[in-house]
DOFIDO-832860 format. One record per atom (N, C-alpha, C): residue number from 1; residue in one letter; x, y, z. Coordinates in steps of 0.1 Angstrom, whole numbers. Atoms other than C-alpha are relative to their C-alpha. Example, Ala and Ser with C-alpha at 12.3 -4.5 7.8 and 13.67 -1.06 7.14 Angstrom:
<node n="1" res="a" x="9" y="-12" z="0"/>
<node n="1" res="a" x="123" y="-45" z="78"/>
<node n="1" res="a" x="9" y="12" z="0"/>
<node n="2" res="s" x="-9" y="-11" z="0"/>
<node n="2" res="s" x="137" y="-11" z="71"/>
<node n="2" res="s" x="-8" y="11" z="8"/>
This chain:
<node n="1" res="m" x="-14" y="3" z="-10"/>
<node n="1" res="m" x="-949" y="-82" z="-442"/>
<node n="1" res="m" x="9" y="-7" z="-12"/>
<node n="2" res="a" x="-9" y="5" z="6"/>
<node n="2" res="a" x="-938" y="-102" z="-468"/>
<node n="2" res="a" x="12" y="14" z="-12"/>
<node n="3" res="s" x="-5" y="-9" z="7"/>
<node n="3" res="s" x="-926" y="-73" z="-489"/>
<node n="3" res="s" x="9" y="13" z="9"/>
<node n="4" res="k" x="-9" y="-6" z="-13"/>
<node n="4" res="k" x="-909" y="-55" z="-460"/>
<node n="4" res="k" x="12" y="-9" z="4"/>
<node n="5" res="l" x="-7" y="9" z="-5"/>
<node n="5" res="l" x="-890" y="-89" z="-457"/>
<node n="5" res="l" x="7" y="-2" z="-15"/>
<node n="6" res="d" x="-6" y="-4" z="9"/>
<node n="6" res="d" x="-879" y="-84" z="-493"/>
<node n="6" res="d" x="7" y="16" z="-4"/>
<node n="7" res="r" x="-4" y="-17" z="-2"/>
<node n="7" res="r" x="-870" y="-46" z="-491"/>
<node n="7" res="r" x="15" y="-7" z="8"/>
<node n="8" res="e" x="-11" y="3" z="-11"/>
<node n="8" res="e" x="-848" y="-61" z="-460"/>
<node n="8" res="e" x="19" y="-8" z="-6"/>
<node n="9" res="r" x="-13" y="6" z="17"/>
<node n="9" res="r" x="-829" y="-88" z="-488"/>
<node n="9" res="r" x="3" y="8" z="-12"/>
<node n="10" res="e" x="-11" y="-8" z="7"/>
<node n="10" res="e" x="-825" y="-65" z="-512"/>
<node n="10" res="e" x="9" y="11" z="7"/>
<node n="11" res="a" x="-9" y="-12" z="-15"/>
<node n="11" res="a" x="-805" y="-42" z="-481"/>
<node n="11" res="a" x="11" y="-6" z="-6"/>
<node n="12" res="i" x="-9" y="9" z="-5"/>
<node n="12" res="i" x="-788" y="-68" z="-472"/>
<node n="12" res="i" x="11" y="-4" z="-15"/>
<node n="13" res="q" x="-5" y="-3" z="10"/>
<node n="13" res="q" x="-776" y="-71" z="-512"/>
<node n="13" res="q" x="6" y="5" z="-2"/>
<node n="14" res="q" x="-9" y="-10" z="1"/>
<node n="14" res="q" x="-769" y="-45" z="-517"/>
<node n="14" res="q" x="10" y="6" z="7"/>
<node n="15" res="a" x="-11" y="1" z="-10"/>
<node n="15" res="a" x="-747" y="-44" z="-491"/>
<node n="15" res="a" x="13" y="-2" z="-5"/>
<node n="16" res="e" x="-10" y="8" z="-4"/>
<node n="16" res="e" x="-728" y="-70" z="-496"/>
<node n="16" res="e" x="5" y="2" z="-15"/>
<node n="17" res="v" x="-1" y="-3" z="10"/>
<node n="17" res="v" x="-725" y="-57" z="-533"/>
<node n="17" res="v" x="13" y="10" z="1"/>
<node n="18" res="e" x="-3" y="-15" z="-1"/>
<node n="18" res="e" x="-711" y="-21" z="-520"/>
<node n="18" res="e" x="14" y="-5" z="9"/>
<node n="19" res="l" x="-14" y="6" z="-8"/>
<node n="19" res="l" x="-687" y="-42" z="-495"/>
<node n="19" res="l" x="15" y="-8" z="-9"/>
<node n="20" res="e" x="-5" y="0" z="4"/>
<node n="20" res="e" x="-676" y="-60" z="-522"/>
<node n="20" res="e" x="11" y="7" z="-16"/>
<node n="21" res="e" x="-3" y="-13" z="9"/>
<node n="21" res="e" x="-665" y="-32" z="-542"/>
<node n="21" res="e" x="7" y="14" z="10"/>
<node n="22" res="r" x="-8" y="-2" z="-6"/>
<node n="22" res="r" x="-652" y="-19" z="-514"/>
<node n="22" res="r" x="19" y="0" z="3"/>
<node n="23" res="k" x="-14" y="9" z="-4"/>
<node n="23" res="k" x="-624" y="-45" z="-506"/>
<node n="23" res="k" x="8" y="-4" z="-15"/>
<node n="24" res="r" x="-10" y="0" z="10"/>
<node n="24" res="r" x="-616" y="-47" z="-542"/>
<node n="24" res="r" x="7" y="14" z="-4"/>
<node n="25" res="r" x="-12" y="-14" z="0"/>
<node n="25" res="r" x="-607" y="-5" z="-542"/>
<node n="25" res="r" x="10" y="1" z="12"/>
<node n="26" res="l" x="-4" y="1" z="-15"/>
<node n="26" res="l" x="-590" y="-13" z="-506"/>
<node n="26" res="l" x="15" y="-8" z="-6"/>
<node n="27" res="l" x="-12" y="13" z="6"/>
<node n="27" res="l" x="-568" y="-43" z="-526"/>
<node n="27" res="l" x="4" y="11" z="-8"/>
<node n="28" res="e" x="-8" y="-7" z="12"/>
<node n="28" res="e" x="-562" y="-17" z="-555"/>
<node n="28" res="e" x="7" y="13" z="6"/>
<node n="29" res="m" x="-11" y="-13" z="-8"/>
<node n="29" res="m" x="-550" y="11" z="-530"/>
<node n="29" res="m" x="11" y="-6" z="5"/>
<node n="30" res="e" x="-14" y="6" z="-8"/>
<node n="30" res="e" x="-526" y="-14" z="-511"/>
<node n="30" res="e" x="7" y="-1" z="-13"/>
<node n="31" res="k" x="-9" y="0" z="10"/>
<node n="31" res="k" x="-512" y="-22" z="-545"/>
<node n="31" res="k" x="8" y="11" z="-8"/>
<node n="32" res="e" x="-10" y="-17" z="4"/>
<node n="32" res="e" x="-505" y="17" z="-554"/>
<node n="32" res="e" x="10" y="3" z="11"/>
<node n="33" res="e" x="-10" y="-4" z="-16"/>
<node n="33" res="e" x="-492" y="18" z="-517"/>
<node n="33" res="e" x="18" y="-7" z="-5"/>
<node n="34" res="t" x="-2" y="12" z="4"/>
<node n="34" res="t" x="-473" y="-10" z="-527"/>
<node n="34" res="t" x="13" y="7" z="-11"/>
<node n="35" res="e" x="-8" y="5" z="7"/>
<node n="35" res="e" x="-456" y="-1" z="-556"/>
<node n="35" res="e" x="8" y="15" z="0"/>
<node n="36" res="k" x="-10" y="-15" z="-7"/>
<node n="36" res="k" x="-448" y="37" z="-548"/>
<node n="36" res="k" x="12" y="-3" z="13"/>
<node n="37" res="e" x="-14" y="5" z="-9"/>
<node n="37" res="e" x="-429" y="23" z="-521"/>
<node n="37" res="e" x="14" y="-15" z="-1"/>
<node n="38" res="i" x="-14" y="10" z="9"/>
<node n="38" res="i" x="-407" y="-3" z="-542"/>
<node n="38" res="i" x="4" y="12" z="-12"/>
<node n="39" res="q" x="-10" y="-10" z="4"/>
<node n="39" res="q" x="-400" y="29" z="-564"/>
<node n="39" res="q" x="7" y="10" z="7"/>
<node n="40" res="r" x="-1" y="-9" z="-4"/>
<node n="40" res="r" x="-394" y="52" z="-538"/>
<node n="40" res="r" x="17" y="-5" z="7"/>
<node n="41" res="l" x="-8" y="6" z="-6"/>
<node n="41" res="l" x="-370" y="24" z="-527"/>
<node n="41" res="l" x="10" y="-5" z="-7"/>
<node n="42" res="v" x="-16" y="2" z="16"/>
<node n="42" res="v" x="-350" y="16" z="-563"/>
<node n="42" res="v" x="4" y="15" z="1"/>
<node n="43" res="k" x="-11" y="-12" z="3"/>
<node n="43" res="k" x="-345" y="54" z="-564"/>
<node n="43" res="k" x="11" y="2" z="12"/>
<node n="44" res="k" x="-6" y="0" z="-8"/>
<node n="44" res="k" x="-332" y="53" z="-536"/>
<node n="44" res="k" x="19" y="-8" z="6"/>
<node n="45" res="v" x="-7" y="7" z="6"/>
<node n="45" res="v" x="-310" y="27" z="-540"/>
<node n="45" res="v" x="7" y="0" z="-11"/>
<node n="46" res="g" x="1" y="2" z="15"/>
<node n="46" res="g" x="-307" y="28" z="-578"/>
<node n="46" res="g" x="-2" y="-13" z="-7"/>
<node n="47" res="t" x="8" y="15" z="14"/>
<node n="47" res="t" x="-320" y="6" z="-608"/>
<node n="47" res="t" x="11" y="-11" z="0"/>
<node n="48" res="g" x="-8" y="11" z="-1"/>
<node n="48" res="g" x="-288" y="-15" z="-609"/>
<node n="48" res="g" x="3" y="-7" z="11"/>
<node n="49" res="e" x="-1" y="7" z="-6"/>
<node n="49" res="e" x="-285" y="-23" z="-577"/>
<node n="49" res="e" x="-13" y="-4" z="7"/>
<node n="50" res="a" x="12" y="12" z="-5"/>
<node n="50" res="a" x="-322" y="-36" z="-566"/>
<node n="50" res="a" x="-2" y="-6" z="-16"/>
<node n="51" res="i" x="4" y="12" z="9"/>
<node n="51" res="i" x="-321" y="-56" z="-599"/>
<node n="51" res="i" x="12" y="-10" z="6"/>
<node n="52" res="g" x="-17" y="10" z="-3"/>
<node n="52" res="g" x="-285" y="-71" z="-584"/>
<node n="52" res="g" x="-13" y="-4" z="13"/>
<node n="53" res="i" x="14" y="7" z="-11"/>
<node n="53" res="i" x="-311" y="-77" z="-551"/>
<node n="53" res="i" x="-8" y="-8" z="-5"/>
<node n="54" res="l" x="11" y="5" z="7"/>
<node n="54" res="l" x="-335" y="-87" z="-569"/>
<node n="54" res="l" x="3" y="-19" z="-6"/>
<node n="55" res="g" x="-7" y="17" z="7"/>
<node n="55" res="g" x="-314" y="-116" z="-589"/>
<node n="55" res="g" x="4" y="-7" z="11"/>
<node n="56" res="l" x="2" y="12" z="-14"/>
<node n="56" res="l" x="-301" y="-128" z="-552"/>
<node n="56" res="l" x="-10" y="-4" z="9"/>
<node n="57" res="a" x="13" y="2" z="-10"/>
<node n="57" res="a" x="-333" y="-126" z="-534"/>
<node n="57" res="a" x="-6" y="-13" z="-11"/>
<node n="58" res="v" x="4" y="11" z="5"/>
<node n="58" res="v" x="-341" y="-150" z="-566"/>
<node n="58" res="v" x="9" y="-12" z="1"/>
<node n="59" res="a" x="-11" y="11" z="0"/>
<node n="59" res="a" x="-314" y="-173" z="-561"/>
<node n="59" res="a" x="2" y="-9" z="11"/>
<node n="60" res="m" x="-1" y="8" z="-17"/>
<node n="60" res="m" x="-315" y="-178" z="-521"/>
<node n="60" res="m" x="-15" y="-5" z="0"/>
<node n="61" res="k" x="20" y="1" z="-7"/>
<node n="61" res="k" x="-352" y="-196" z="-507"/>
<node n="61" res="k" x="-4" y="15" z="4"/>
<node n="62" res="p" x="5" y="-12" z="-6"/>
<node n="62" res="p" x="-374" y="-171" z="-501"/>
<node n="62" res="p" x="-1" y="7" z="17"/>
<node n="63" res="r" x="-4" y="-7" z="-11"/>
<node n="63" res="r" x="-369" y="-170" z="-464"/>
<node n="63" res="r" x="9" y="-4" z="7"/>
<node n="64" res="v" x="-14" y="-9" z="-1"/>
<node n="64" res="v" x="-336" y="-166" z="-467"/>
<node n="64" res="v" x="1" y="12" z="0"/>
<node n="65" res="a" x="3" y="-13" z="6"/>
<node n="65" res="a" x="-341" y="-139" z="-488"/>
<node n="65" res="a" x="-5" y="9" z="8"/>
<node n="66" res="i" x="9" y="-7" z="-10"/>
<node n="66" res="i" x="-366" y="-126" z="-463"/>
<node n="66" res="i" x="4" y="8" z="13"/>
<node n="67" res="e" x="-8" y="-7" z="-14"/>
<node n="67" res="e" x="-345" y="-127" z="-430"/>
<node n="67" res="e" x="10" y="7" z="-5"/>
<node n="68" res="v" x="-5" y="-10" z="-4"/>
<node n="68" res="v" x="-319" y="-111" z="-444"/>
<node n="68" res="v" x="3" y="15" z="-6"/>
<node n="69" res="l" x="6" y="-10" z="3"/>
<node n="69" res="l" x="-336" y="-81" z="-454"/>
<node n="69" res="l" x="-8" y="2" z="16"/>
<node n="70" res="e" x="3" y="-4" z="-11"/>
<node n="70" res="e" x="-350" y="-86" z="-422"/>
<node n="70" res="e" x="4" y="3" z="9"/>
<node n="71" res="g" x="-8" y="-1" z="-4"/>
<node n="71" res="g" x="-318" y="-83" z="-408"/>
<node n="71" res="g" x="10" y="14" z="-5"/>
<node n="72" res="w" x="-5" y="-12" z="1"/>
<node n="72" res="w" x="-307" y="-54" z="-427"/>
<node n="72" res="w" x="-10" y="7" z="4"/>
<node n="73" res="q" x="13" y="-6" z="-13"/>
<node n="73" res="q" x="-339" y="-34" z="-415"/>
<node n="73" res="q" x="5" y="2" z="11"/>
<node n="74" res="r" x="2" y="-2" z="-13"/>
<node n="74" res="r" x="-333" y="-37" z="-380"/>
<node n="74" res="r" x="17" y="10" z="-4"/>
<node n="75" res="s" x="-11" y="-5" z="-5"/>
<node n="75" res="s" x="-292" y="-27" z="-387"/>
<node n="75" res="s" x="-3" y="17" z="-6"/>
<node n="76" res="n" x="-5" y="-16" z="9"/>
<node n="76" res="n" x="-302" y="4" z="-412"/>
<node n="76" res="n" x="-17" y="5" z="3"/>
<node n="77" res="p" x="15" y="-1" z="5"/>
<node n="77" res="p" x="-338" y="14" z="-398"/>
<node n="77" res="p" x="2" y="16" z="-4"/>
<node n="78" res="t" x="-2" y="-6" z="4"/>
<node n="78" res="t" x="-351" y="41" z="-414"/>
<node n="78" res="t" x="-12" y="8" z="5"/>
<node n="79" res="k" x="7" y="-8" z="-11"/>
<node n="79" res="k" x="-371" y="74" z="-399"/>
<node n="79" res="k" x="-14" y="-3" z="-9"/>
<node n="80" res="a" x="13" y="13" z="1"/>
<node n="80" res="a" x="-414" y="63" z="-402"/>
<node n="80" res="a" x="-4" y="20" z="-6"/>
<node n="81" res="k" x="0" y="-19" z="6"/>
<node n="81" res="k" x="-428" y="96" z="-423"/>
<node n="81" res="k" x="-12" y="3" z="8"/>
């Protein structure tokens, strides 16, 4: 009976290790997708404009910058891929 319990503990431990690895890979995939989206948007507006937008966002309070960007997004909807 003890060996059955040991096997179950080992299986759970292995599953936890695999879950952590999957979470790490998911975070990496999300980061890559975010980077691709940023690059796509920078290409769309141009590097100079993107730098200007980021500079203005830094000068504003984060909440204000987010509200402005959300307002712009509502007034300039893009097609979903």
